C-alpha positions in Angstrom: -27.3 -95.3 48.4 -24.4 -97.0 46.8 -23.7 -96.3 43.2 -24.0 -99.3 40.8 -24.5 -100.2 37.1 -27.8 -101.9 37.8 -30.4 -100.9 35.3 -33.4 -99.0 36.5 -36.1 -101.1 38.0 -38.8 -100.3 35.6 -36.6 -101.5 32.6 -35.8 -104.7 34.5 -39.6 -105.4 35.2 -40.4 -104.6 31.6 -37.6 -106.9 30.4 -38.7 -109.8 32.4 -42.2 -109.6 31.6 -41.6 -109.4 27.8 -39.2 -112.3 28.1 -41.8 -114.4 30.2 -44.4 -113.8 27.4 -41.9 -114.8 24.7 -40.9 -117.9 26.3 -44.4 -118.8 27.1 -45.0 -118.8 23.4 -42.0 -120.9 22.9 -40.2 -118.2 20.7 -36.5 -117.7 20.7 -35.3 -114.2 20.4 -34.4 -114.9 16.7 -37.8 -116.0 15.9 -39.2 -112.9 17.6 -36.9 -110.8 15.6 -38.3 -112.3 12.3 -41.8 -111.1 13.4 -40.9 -107.5 14.4 -38.5 -104.9 12.7 -36.0 -105.2 15.5 -32.7 -107.1 15.9 -32.0 -110.0 18.0 -29.5 -108.2 19.9 -31.8 -105.4 20.6 -34.5 -107.7 21.9 -31.8 -109.2 24.2 -30.8 -105.9 25.7 -34.4 -104.8 26.2 -35.2 -108.1 28.0 -32.1 -107.8 30.2 -33.2 -104.0 31.1 -30.1 -102.6 29.4 -32.0 -100.7 26.8 -35.2 -98.7 27.0 -37.8 -99.9 24.5 -38.9 -97.7 21.7 -42.5 -97.1 21.4 -42.7 -99.0 18.0 -40.9 -101.9 19.8 -43.5 -101.9 22.6 -46.4 -102.0 20.3 -45.0 -104.6 18.0 -44.0 -107.0 20.7 -47.2 -106.6 22.6 -49.2 -107.5 19.6 -47.0 -110.5 18.5 -46.8 -111.9 22.0 -50.6 -111.5 22.6 -50.0 -109.4 25.6 -53.4 -107.6 25.3 -51.9 -104.4 26.1 -50.1 -105.4 29.0 -46.7 -104.2 27.7 -48.2 -101.0 26.2 -49.6 -100.0 29.6 -45.9 -100.1 30.9 -44.5 -97.9 28.0 -44.7 -94.4 29.7 -42.8 -95.8 32.7 -39.8 -97.3 30.6 -39.5 -95.0 27.6 -38.0 -92.1 29.4 -35.9 -94.0 32.0 -32.4 -93.4 31.0 -31.2 -93.0 34.7 -29.3 -95.8 36.5 -31.2 -97.3 39.3 -29.0 -95.6 42.0 -30.0 -92.3 40.5 -33.8 -92.7 39.9 -34.9 -91.8 43.6 -32.9 -88.6 43.5 -34.0 -87.6 40.1 -37.7 -88.1 41.2 -37.1 -86.0 44.3 -35.4 -83.2 42.4 -38.3 -82.9 40.1 -40.7 -82.5 42.8 -38.5 -80.2 45.1 -39.8 -77.0 46.6 -36.3 -75.7 46.8 -32.8 -76.9 45.7 -29.6 -75.5 47.0 -26.4 -76.7 45.2 -22.7 -76.4 45.8 -20.5 -77.5 43.0 -16.9 -77.9 43.1 -15.5 -79.8 40.1 -17.9 -79.4 37.3 -21.1 -77.5 36.7 -24.4 -79.0 38.0 -26.5 -81.0 35.3 -29.3 -78.4 35.7 -26.9 -75.6 34.3 -25.4 -77.6 31.6 -25.9 -76.9 27.9 -26.3 -79.9 25.6 -22.9 -79.4 24.1 -21.2 -79.1 27.7 -23.1 -82.2 28.9 -21.8 -84.1 25.9 -18.4 -83.0 26.8 -19.0 -84.3 30.3 -20.0 -87.7 29.4 -17.3 -88.0 26.8 -14.9 -87.4 29.7 -16.2 -90.4 31.7 -13.7 -93.3 32.0 -14.3 -96.2 31.1 -15.5 -94.6 27.9 -19.3 -94.6 27.1 -20.7 -95.4 23.7 -22.0 -92.7 21.5 -25.4 -94.2 22.2 -25.1 -94.1 25.9 -23.8 -90.6 25.8 -26.8 -89.5 23.8 -29.1 -91.3 26.3 -27.4 -89.8 29.3 -27.5 -86.2 27.6 -31.1 -86.4 26.8 -31.9 -87.6 30.4 -29.8 -84.7 31.8 -31.6 -82.1 29.6 -34.9 -83.6 30.7 -34.3 -82.7 34.4 -33.9 -79.1 33.4 -37.7 -78.7 33.2 -37.1 -77.9 36.8 -35.7 -74.4 36.1 -39.1 -73.2 34.6 -41.6 -75.3 36.2 -44.9 -74.1 37.7 -45.0 -73.7 40.6 -41.5 -72.5 40.6 -38.7 -74.2 42.5 -36.4 -71.9 44.5 -32.9 -72.6 43.3 -29.5 -71.4 44.4 -26.1 -72.4 43.1 -22.7 -71.8 44.5 -20.1 -72.7 41.9 -16.4 -72.9 42.4 -14.5 -70.5 40.3 -12.5 -73.3 39.0 -15.7 -74.9 37.5 -15.9 -72.0 35.1 -12.3 -72.1 34.1 -12.2 -75.7 32.8 -12.9 -75.5 29.1 -14.6 -78.8 28.7 -15.4 -79.5 25.0 -13.3 -76.5 23.8 -13.6 -72.7 23.5 -16.8 -72.5 21.6 -18.7 -75.0 24.0 -17.1 -73.2 27.0 -18.4 -69.6 25.8 -21.8 -71.1 25.0 -21.9 -72.5 28.6 -21.0 -69.2 30.1 -23.6 -67.4 28.2 -26.2 -70.0 29.2 -25.2 -69.2 32.8 -25.7 -65.5 32.4 -29.4 -66.4 30.9 -30.1 -68.7 33.7 -29.1 -66.2 36.4 -31.9 -63.8 35.1 -34.6 -66.2 36.1 -36.5 -65.0 39.0 -36.3 -68.3 40.9 -32.5 -68.6 40.1 -29.6 -67.2 42.2 -26.1 -68.1 41.0 -23.1 -67.2 42.9 -19.3 -67.7 42.3 -16.9 -68.8 44.9 -13.6 -67.0 44.2 -10.3 -68.9 44.3 -8.8 -65.9 46.1 -10.7 -66.8 49.3 -8.5 -67.2 52.5 -11.3 -68.9 54.4 -13.7 -71.4 52.9 -16.6 -73.5 54.6 -16.9 -75.8 51.8 -13.5 -77.6 51.9 -15.3 -81.1 52.6 -16.7 -81.1 49.2 -20.0 -80.6 47.1 -23.4 -81.2 48.3 -27.2 -80.6 47.5 -29.9 -79.5 49.8 -33.3 -80.5 48.7 -36.7 -79.4 50.2 -39.4 -82.0 49.8 -43.0 -81.0 49.1 -43.7 -81.8 52.7 -41.1 -79.4 53.7 -38.5 -81.7 54.9 -34.8 -81.0 53.9 -32.6 -83.7 52.9 -28.9 -83.6 51.6 -27.6 -85.5 48.6 -24.0 -86.2 48.3 -22.3 -87.6 45.2 -18.6 -88.8 44.7 -16.4 -90.9 42.6 -17.9 -94.3 43.3 -21.0 -93.6 45.5 -23.9 -91.4 46.3 -26.1 -91.0 49.4 -28.7 -89.2 51.2 -28.4 -87.6 54.6 -31.6 -87.3 56.4 -30.8 -87.2 60.3 -32.0 -83.8 61.4 -28.7 -83.0 63.4 -26.5 -83.8 60.3 -29.0 -81.8 57.9 -28.9 -78.8 60.4 -24.9 -78.8 60.3 -24.9 -78.9 56.5 -27.6 -76.2 56.0 -25.5 -74.0 58.3 -22.5 -74.7 56.2 -24.2 -74.1 53.1 -25.4 -70.7 54.4 -21.6 -69.8 55.3 -20.5 -70.9 51.7 -23.2 -68.6 50.2 -22.0 -65.8 52.4 -18.5 -66.3 51.5 -19.2 -66.3 47.7 -19.5 -63.5 45.5 -23.1 -61.9 45.5 -25.4 -62.6 42.5 -24.6 -59.3 40.7 -20.6 -59.7 41.2 -20.9 -63.2 40.0 -22.7 -62.1 36.8 -20.1 -59.5 36.3 -17.2 -62.1 36.8 -18.8 -64.4 34.2 -19.0 -61.5 31.7 -15.4 -60.8 32.2 -14.5 -64.2 31.6 -16.4 -64.1 28.2 -14.7 -60.9 27.2 -11.2 -62.1 28.4 -10.8 -59.7 31.1 -10.9 -62.0 34.1 
């Protein structure tokens, strides 16, 4: 599943349908803008699928274009779509997962991030994102964290490289808040958090990060994301190898109690 900047499919569909209805009424974007409280540039971005329409926009355009509720029906599917198309399938699978097993190597998994840490992550992206893009991405990331307390509970394990805790993205205060959040999350009954110490002399995770996801029908798939691409691994032989590897990684990491103690020492400056 190659990574791309293609907008989510739902936004593209909404944009094409609203543009079709506008052109059918022989309205330019400027003329439509004069009839609703939204700018010509905003209309253009929505029609190209580059911006999720606000609820007020959907209602106004539906009424002015005489869509008879057609656009309003689509509102729930487009108003919360802030993920790029390449990530939509994974986000959907993650939300339904029975279990999720994560090995993180260079920064904390999105499910564990505070709002402030997530902001720092997206501000670090190059080429730079706009403030609006950052805010949309942060809100989308925070929305996925419903999985942590979902009913029925999802079984979650995280193995974090020690280096992910040492990098102070966002500064000292953000870093300390993130560490306190990790301690809080580690108390959840369905979450187990482990730290892989830098001092290890053998390491099964040298090939990089991965996420093992158990679907509602009890199939396990592996998700791998890198600099310019992301993909699923579904072949049973490959999944078996990576499941075994993840088990070894967990065995090599500090156990849950020792991991909590390590985070606490970081907070007090003793580590």
